[in-house]
N, C-alpha and C positions, 0 to 999 in steps of 0.2 A: 267437031268440037275443037276449039283452039287449045294448043299446048300452053302450060303455065308460063314458060319463058316467053313465048310469043305474046301472050296476054300482057306481061309486064312491059315488054319492049313497045307494044302498041300503046299502052297507057302513057308512057313517057313521050312517044311521038305526038300523041294528041295533046299532051300537056304543053308542048312548045319549048323552045330552047331557053327563054328567060326564066321560066319557072323551073325547068330542069337544072339550070345553072344555080339558081337560088337554093334549090333542094340539095344539090351537090355540096355547095358551100356550107349549108346548115349541117349536113351529115359529117363533113370534114371537121367542123368545129366541135360537134358532139363527140366524135371519135377521139379527138385530141383531149377534150375535157376528161373523158373516161380514162384514157391512158395516163394522164397526169395524176388523176385521183388515185389510181391503182399504184403507181410508182411512189407516191407520197405516203401511202398507207403501209408499204412494206416495212417490216421490222429491219433493223440494221443488219441482222444476221440471216436474212431471208435466203441468201444463196451461199452461205458459208459452209454448210454441211451437205453431205451426199443425200441425206434424208430430209425431206421437206418438213417444216414445222406442222404439227397436227392441225387439221381444219376444225375450228370451234372446239378445241380440246376441253374447255371448261364447261361446255354445254351438256345437257342431258343426252344420253346415247340416242334416244329417238329423235331428238331435235338435230343432233349431229348427222344421223343417217339421212333424214329428210333434207337437211341443208346440202349434203353431198349430192343427193339425187337432183335437187333443184339447180345446183351449180353446174352439174354436167348437162342437164337439159338446156339450161341457158347457154352453155358453151356450144352445144349442137345447133341451137337456133341462131346464135351469132355467126357461127362458121357458115351456115347455110345462107344467111343474109349477105355475108361477105362474098360468097361464091356468086350470088346473083348480082351483086354490085360490081364484081370483077368483069362481068360481061360487057363488051363494048356497047355503048348506047344507054346504059343504065347508070344514073348518077350515084356517086358515093365513092368512098375509099375502101374498095373491096379488100385489098391486101391487108390494110391496117385492121380491118374488122375481122378478117380470118385469123390474123395473129392474136388479136385480143380474145377471140373465141377459143383458140387453142390453149391460152393460159388458163381458161376456166375448166377445160377438160382434164380428166385423169386417164393417162394411157402409158404403157410401158415405154421407158426411155425419155419421158418428158423432162424429168429432173436433169438428166445429162444434157439434153438440148438447151434447156434454160440456162444452165451454168456455163455452157460453151458460148452462148450468145452474150451473156452478161459480162463474161471475162474479156470480151473484145474491148480494147482500149477506147475506141471511139464511142461505143455504146455506154460503157461505164462512165466515161467523162460526161456524156450528155445527161445521163440519169443523175449522177451526183451533182452536176451543175444545177439541174432542176431542183433537186432536194435542198441544195444550199440556198437557192433563191427563196424557198419557202421555209427556211430555217429548220430543216430536218438534217440529222447527221448523215454522213455519206455511208453507202453500203459497204460492208466488210465482205470480201470474197475469199480471203485466205485465213 
């Protein structure tokens, strides 16, 4: 029986390089769209405090718990897809997808990691430039 990773690699080999390139570009564009949408939806104070804003705070507790479970399951799926796409020969932006998936997951130290990344001048400048282009206020980090 063929291992799952071998099956994926064989699928893309049979697909051929033009289709694989097209799929890779499509996945890149999709990943970029998702990243832009997420960055634009952040509230201005998303990274200002040590404690993250509550997830769906105004929702019914059952809806909130189901949303948290769904968000974390989606995060695991996105990270797994990113790992597969990070394998040489498989099209897609694996690293970008892994980072996107990690933003969906809840794990110890995540907030500290997010805040250290967003405080880098080049990252903050890029995100605030993107937010300005779409007429959103800049992020406040202090």
